[in-house]
LONUMI-278408 format. One record per residue (C-alpha): z negated, x negated, y negated. Coordinates in Angstrom, 3 decimals. Layout:
BEGIN
<r up="Z" east="X" north="Y"/>
...
This chain:
BEGIN
<r up="-0.057" east="-0.094" north="0.094"/>
<r up="1.003" east="-1.371" north="-3.311"/>
<r up="-2.097" east="-1.673" north="-5.765"/>
<r up="-1.390" east="-0.509" north="-9.356"/>
<r up="-3.107" east="1.307" north="-11.994"/>
<r up="-1.915" east="4.834" north="-11.989"/>
<r up="-3.311" east="6.880" north="-14.974"/>
<r up="-1.768" east="10.089" north="-13.645"/>
<r up="-2.234" east="11.487" north="-10.132"/>
<r up="0.421" east="12.044" north="-7.456"/>
<r up="1.803" east="15.508" north="-7.438"/>
<r up="1.842" east="16.899" north="-3.920"/>
<r up="3.335" east="20.255" north="-4.750"/>
<r up="2.759" east="23.322" north="-6.695"/>
<r up="0.525" east="26.492" north="-6.502"/>
<r up="2.677" east="28.821" north="-8.597"/>
<r up="2.835" east="26.945" north="-11.898"/>
<r up="-0.177" east="25.002" north="-10.881"/>
<r up="0.596" east="21.180" north="-10.198"/>
<r up="-1.645" east="20.391" north="-7.027"/>
<r up="-2.163" east="16.406" north="-7.114"/>
<r up="-3.902" east="14.611" north="-4.434"/>
<r up="-6.954" east="13.999" north="-6.620"/>
<r up="-7.107" east="17.851" north="-7.293"/>
<r up="-6.964" east="18.329" north="-3.562"/>
<r up="-9.983" east="15.873" north="-3.021"/>
<r up="-11.845" east="17.375" north="-5.723"/>
<r up="-11.524" east="20.850" north="-3.951"/>
<r up="-12.671" east="19.086" north="-0.827"/>
<r up="-15.722" east="17.494" north="-2.633"/>
<r up="-16.755" east="21.165" north="-4.124"/>
<r up="-16.376" east="22.613" north="-0.725"/>
<r up="-18.665" east="20.101" north="1.032"/>
<r up="-21.392" east="20.412" north="-1.587"/>
<r up="-20.806" east="24.301" north="-1.285"/>
<r up="-21.244" east="24.213" north="2.535"/>
<r up="-24.096" east="21.767" north="2.408"/>
<r up="-26.040" east="23.984" north="-0.172"/>
<r up="-25.478" east="27.220" north="2.094"/>
<r up="-26.442" east="25.291" north="5.302"/>
<r up="-29.755" east="23.913" north="3.467"/>
<r up="-30.692" east="27.237" north="2.096"/>
<r up="-29.801" east="29.498" north="5.042"/>
<r up="-33.236" east="29.649" north="6.528"/>
<r up="-35.561" east="28.489" north="3.750"/>
<r up="-38.849" east="27.296" north="5.351"/>
<r up="-42.218" east="26.630" north="3.459"/>
<r up="-42.453" east="23.236" north="5.428"/>
<r up="-38.993" east="21.931" north="5.098"/>
<r up="-37.180" east="20.020" north="8.222"/>
<r up="-33.853" east="18.660" north="8.853"/>
<r up="-31.197" east="19.321" north="6.187"/>
<r up="-33.543" east="21.464" north="3.902"/>
<r up="-36.096" east="18.598" north="3.826"/>
<r up="-33.312" east="16.135" north="2.919"/>
<r up="-31.712" east="18.200" north="0.270"/>
<r up="-35.099" east="18.911" north="-1.239"/>
<r up="-35.894" east="15.278" north="-1.245"/>
<r up="-32.736" east="14.337" north="-2.952"/>
<r up="-33.038" east="17.308" north="-5.664"/>
<r up="-36.692" east="16.616" north="-6.260"/>
<r up="-35.967" east="12.746" north="-6.693"/>
<r up="-33.332" east="13.787" north="-9.576"/>
<r up="-35.647" east="16.413" north="-11.095"/>
<r up="-38.487" east="13.950" north="-11.520"/>
<r up="-35.923" east="11.468" north="-12.866"/>
<r up="-34.812" east="13.904" north="-15.632"/>
<r up="-38.181" east="15.395" north="-16.392"/>
<r up="-39.422" east="11.943" north="-17.370"/>
<r up="-36.950" east="12.015" north="-20.234"/>
<r up="-36.060" east="15.498" north="-20.828"/>
<r up="-39.690" east="16.857" north="-20.695"/>
<r up="-39.884" east="20.647" north="-21.909"/>
<r up="-35.792" east="20.417" north="-21.707"/>
<r up="-35.683" east="19.798" north="-18.170"/>
<r up="-34.781" east="23.065" north="-16.791"/>
<r up="-31.935" east="23.246" north="-18.863"/>
<r up="-30.612" east="19.749" north="-18.730"/>
<r up="-31.441" east="19.120" north="-14.987"/>
<r up="-28.769" east="21.374" north="-13.635"/>
<r up="-26.106" east="19.730" north="-15.503"/>
<r up="-26.812" east="15.991" north="-14.851"/>
<r up="-27.733" east="16.848" north="-11.184"/>
<r up="-24.333" east="18.362" north="-10.813"/>
<r up="-22.695" east="15.336" north="-12.228"/>
<r up="-24.598" east="12.928" north="-9.813"/>
<r up="-23.969" east="14.787" north="-6.876"/>
<r up="-20.199" east="15.534" north="-7.539"/>
<r up="-19.573" east="11.881" north="-8.585"/>
<r up="-21.531" east="10.237" north="-5.625"/>
<r up="-19.871" east="12.754" north="-3.103"/>
<r up="-16.431" east="11.918" north="-4.576"/>
<r up="-17.145" east="8.204" north="-4.492"/>
<r up="-18.451" east="8.094" north="-0.787"/>
<r up="-15.801" east="10.491" north="0.400"/>
<r up="-13.032" east="8.235" north="-0.926"/>
<r up="-14.302" east="5.543" north="1.441"/>
<r up="-13.520" east="7.402" north="4.587"/>
<r up="-10.650" east="6.260" north="6.524"/>
<r up="-7.424" east="7.961" north="5.700"/>
<r up="-7.685" east="7.624" north="2.055"/>
<r up="-4.781" east="6.107" north="0.329"/>
<r up="-3.172" east="5.608" north="3.968"/>
<r up="-2.198" east="9.114" north="5.070"/>
<r up="1.009" east="10.082" north="3.089"/>
<r up="2.832" east="13.319" north="2.350"/>
<r up="6.119" east="13.138" north="1.081"/>
<r up="5.851" east="9.443" north="0.821"/>
<r up="2.939" east="10.031" north="-1.444"/>
<r up="-0.955" east="9.438" north="-0.756"/>
<r up="-2.208" east="12.657" north="0.593"/>
<r up="-5.884" east="11.799" north="-0.194"/>
<r up="-6.958" east="9.574" north="-3.218"/>
<r up="-10.648" east="8.933" north="-4.482"/>
<r up="-10.598" east="11.277" north="-7.539"/>
<r up="-12.603" east="8.901" north="-9.818"/>
<r up="-9.831" east="6.409" north="-9.395"/>
<r up="-7.826" east="8.691" north="-11.369"/>
<r up="-8.453" east="8.523" north="-15.300"/>
<r up="-7.735" east="12.185" north="-15.795"/>
<r up="-10.808" east="12.998" north="-13.710"/>
<r up="-13.140" east="10.595" north="-15.258"/>
<r up="-12.120" east="11.550" north="-18.600"/>
<r up="-12.455" east="15.267" north="-17.844"/>
<r up="-15.982" east="14.631" north="-16.712"/>
<r up="-16.627" east="12.555" north="-19.759"/>
<r up="-15.548" east="15.322" north="-21.944"/>
<r up="-17.472" east="17.970" north="-20.286"/>
<r up="-20.540" east="15.769" north="-20.830"/>
<r up="-19.832" east="15.437" north="-24.377"/>
<r up="-19.053" east="19.325" north="-24.878"/>
<r up="-22.365" east="20.178" north="-23.232"/>
<r up="-24.349" east="17.442" north="-24.989"/>
<r up="-23.288" east="18.957" north="-28.361"/>
<r up="-23.764" east="22.413" north="-27.089"/>
<r up="-27.364" east="21.631" north="-26.365"/>
<r up="-27.837" east="20.016" north="-29.653"/>
<r up="-26.808" east="23.031" north="-31.519"/>
<r up="-28.907" east="25.137" north="-29.367"/>
<r up="-32.042" east="23.146" north="-29.948"/>
<r up="-31.483" east="22.108" north="-33.504"/>
<r up="-29.572" east="25.014" north="-35.136"/>
<r up="-26.293" east="24.698" north="-36.625"/>
<r up="-27.530" east="23.488" north="-40.124"/>
<r up="-29.884" east="20.683" north="-38.517"/>
<r up="-26.883" east="19.807" north="-36.169"/>
<r up="-24.554" east="19.319" north="-39.073"/>
<r up="-27.210" east="17.195" north="-40.887"/>
<r up="-26.934" east="14.568" north="-38.421"/>
<r up="-23.418" east="13.971" north="-39.381"/>
<r up="-23.170" east="14.769" north="-42.997"/>
<r up="-25.493" east="14.405" north="-46.091"/>
<r up="-25.212" east="14.433" north="-49.889"/>
<r up="-26.833" east="10.947" north="-49.746"/>
<r up="-23.969" east="8.262" north="-49.599"/>
<r up="-25.998" east="6.111" north="-47.286"/>
<r up="-26.832" east="8.727" north="-44.846"/>
<r up="-23.556" east="10.249" north="-45.126"/>
<r up="-21.825" east="6.684" north="-44.099"/>
<r up="-24.310" east="6.497" north="-41.246"/>
<r up="-23.797" east="9.847" north="-40.106"/>
<r up="-20.051" east="9.220" north="-40.035"/>
<r up="-20.591" east="6.115" north="-38.004"/>
<r up="-22.558" east="7.953" north="-35.570"/>
<r up="-19.726" east="10.672" north="-35.311"/>
<r up="-17.295" east="7.784" north="-34.327"/>
<r up="-19.885" east="6.569" north="-31.884"/>
<r up="-19.674" east="9.974" north="-30.039"/>
<r up="-15.946" east="9.468" north="-29.375"/>
<r up="-16.642" east="6.066" north="-28.041"/>
<r up="-19.271" east="7.359" north="-25.756"/>
<r up="-16.472" east="9.504" north="-23.951"/>
<r up="-14.238" east="6.412" north="-23.616"/>
<r up="-17.117" east="4.515" north="-22.191"/>
<r up="-18.259" east="7.081" north="-19.826"/>
<r up="-14.729" east="7.712" north="-18.560"/>
<r up="-13.416" east="4.073" north="-18.353"/>
<r up="-16.615" east="2.545" north="-16.917"/>
<r up="-16.546" east="5.082" north="-13.708"/>
<r up="-12.561" east="4.867" north="-13.651"/>
<r up="-12.691" east="0.947" north="-13.765"/>
<r up="-15.320" east="0.357" north="-11.327"/>
<r up="-14.069" east="3.001" north="-8.547"/>
<r up="-10.236" east="1.851" north="-9.034"/>
<r up="-11.389" east="-1.897" north="-8.754"/>
<r up="-13.074" east="-1.059" north="-5.728"/>
<r up="-10.215" east="0.985" north="-4.106"/>
<r up="-7.837" east="-2.053" north="-4.952"/>
<r up="-10.241" east="-4.625" north="-3.326"/>
<r up="-10.626" east="-2.373" north="-0.048"/>
<r up="-6.906" east="-2.035" north="0.049"/>
<r up="-6.143" east="-5.797" north="-0.574"/>
<r up="-8.828" east="-6.831" north="2.181"/>
<r up="-7.831" east="-4.190" north="4.658"/>
<r up="-4.148" east="-5.264" north="4.371"/>
<r up="-5.188" east="-8.850" north="5.198"/>
<r up="-8.004" east="-8.508" north="7.643"/>
<r up="-8.101" east="-5.639" north="10.192"/>
<r up="-11.610" east="-5.402" north="11.616"/>
<r up="-15.008" east="-6.978" north="10.672"/>
<r up="-14.149" east="-8.687" north="7.384"/>
<r up="-13.696" east="-5.511" north="5.496"/>
<r up="-16.993" east="-3.954" north="6.390"/>
<r up="-19.118" east="-5.984" north="3.757"/>
<r up="-16.851" east="-4.742" north="1.273"/>
<r up="-17.358" east="-1.176" north="2.300"/>
<r up="-21.063" east="-1.405" north="2.123"/>
<r up="-20.598" east="-2.901" north="-1.378"/>
<r up="-18.739" east="-0.122" north="-2.285"/>
<r up="-21.223" east="2.245" north="-1.101"/>
<r up="-23.677" east="0.809" north="-3.450"/>
<r up="-21.148" east="0.885" north="-6.455"/>
<r up="-20.516" east="4.448" north="-5.719"/>
<r up="-24.188" east="5.260" north="-5.730"/>
<r up="-24.786" east="3.112" north="-8.838"/>
<r up="-21.854" east="4.578" north="-11.003"/>
<r up="-23.087" east="8.028" north="-10.141"/>
<r up="-26.459" east="7.308" north="-11.321"/>
<r up="-25.364" east="5.428" north="-14.448"/>
<r up="-23.057" east="8.594" north="-15.524"/>
<r up="-26.003" east="10.941" north="-14.823"/>
<r up="-28.592" east="8.861" north="-16.833"/>
<r up="-25.967" east="8.251" north="-19.792"/>
<r up="-25.373" east="11.880" north="-20.067"/>
<r up="-29.060" east="12.709" north="-19.676"/>
<r up="-30.023" east="10.175" north="-22.445"/>
<r up="-27.267" east="11.267" north="-24.964"/>
<r up="-28.308" east="14.924" north="-24.331"/>
<r up="-31.791" east="14.400" north="-24.949"/>
<r up="-31.302" east="12.001" north="-28.088"/>
<r up="-28.689" east="14.201" north="-29.727"/>
<r up="-31.026" east="17.257" north="-29.200"/>
<r up="-33.903" east="15.568" north="-31.103"/>
<r up="-34.647" east="16.749" north="-34.695"/>
<r up="-33.692" east="14.070" north="-37.277"/>
<r up="-36.449" east="12.076" north="-38.754"/>
<r up="-35.000" east="11.519" north="-42.088"/>
<r up="-34.645" east="14.027" north="-44.780"/>
<r up="-31.194" east="14.375" north="-45.878"/>
């Protein structure tokens, strides 16, 4: 397989007027997997959890405790959002390491592709994070106090506010390119190593990508969490 940066996914076909790409197909698989796990884990809820319920509760409790340390009274609002980011990205990253990704073809195109190696997907996640972040800021601050974060009659505060406004766009770029770059780089490394060595030698690289996949999901979640908490805090300066 030739390794090259592709900013747009490969289109496998069309569902009506909707183009179905390999990354879109895998994103449906990720959502389906998470849905099935949630249904199975909550099918017969027990007071003393065992098996899958116990595992899911441990993961959810760990994420909740992490969020509550920063979000505090806003935890119940922010937790579902950042937990969804983490679980979706982590599942997508690990699913992309399974055999068949980038090797099984359909019409000479990869049928399955790690969704976070597609810049469209990571940019979409970053945009969703940014929109929710500013939505929460308006919810907790109100429209007037929210606008005061960026605009002021004081020239110094106005300049600082405009710089902060520009930084909001850089956050989107940072979130999207960090996730895309790390996952795509891992995909290229695995493809290259697997093409040279068939058996044992690629295994350490797979273990490394398992760690990278977890770290990148955690980083995206934590950065989104920090942005949401900070932007929804009241301004300490009087403009």
